[in-house]
C-alpha positions, 0 to 999 in steps of 0.5 A: 918288633914293635916295643909297646912299654905299658905302665902299671895303671895301664896294666888292667886295660891292656891285660882286658884288651889281650883277652878280648883279643885272644877270645876273638882269635879263639872264636876264628878259629873255631868258626875255621875249622868247624868250616872245614872238609873231613879231608884237609890239604895233607890228606890228600898229599901224597905219602913217600915210603917212610910215612906210608910205614909210619901211618901204617906203623910197620918198617918201609922194609914191610911196606916193599915186602909186601907192594903187590897188596897195598894199594899205590902209585909209581912215578918216576920210580919213586912209589906214593901212597894215600891215606884214604886208599891205605885205610881202606885197604886196612878196612877191608882186613887185609893187613900187612905181613909183618 
């Protein structure tokens, strides 16, 4: 990493420049977050059983016990869930038997 040596006399200018750069970064991040879509890439990614259980606030065993009622996909012998479908399921009021 490049080391930049700053003298005591140069410190006020360096701090000012640093504050300007931080301010620009904040503006850029705010702009990016305001232009992003409501569903991020992570929201569209399928969740494995453990992550779906964490999302629903239940144990993985509860997922398996209620698999016939919970929206899921099965590929190569593995179960996957999508947050959007899990939220719709919860909003429908069906719930999960604990």
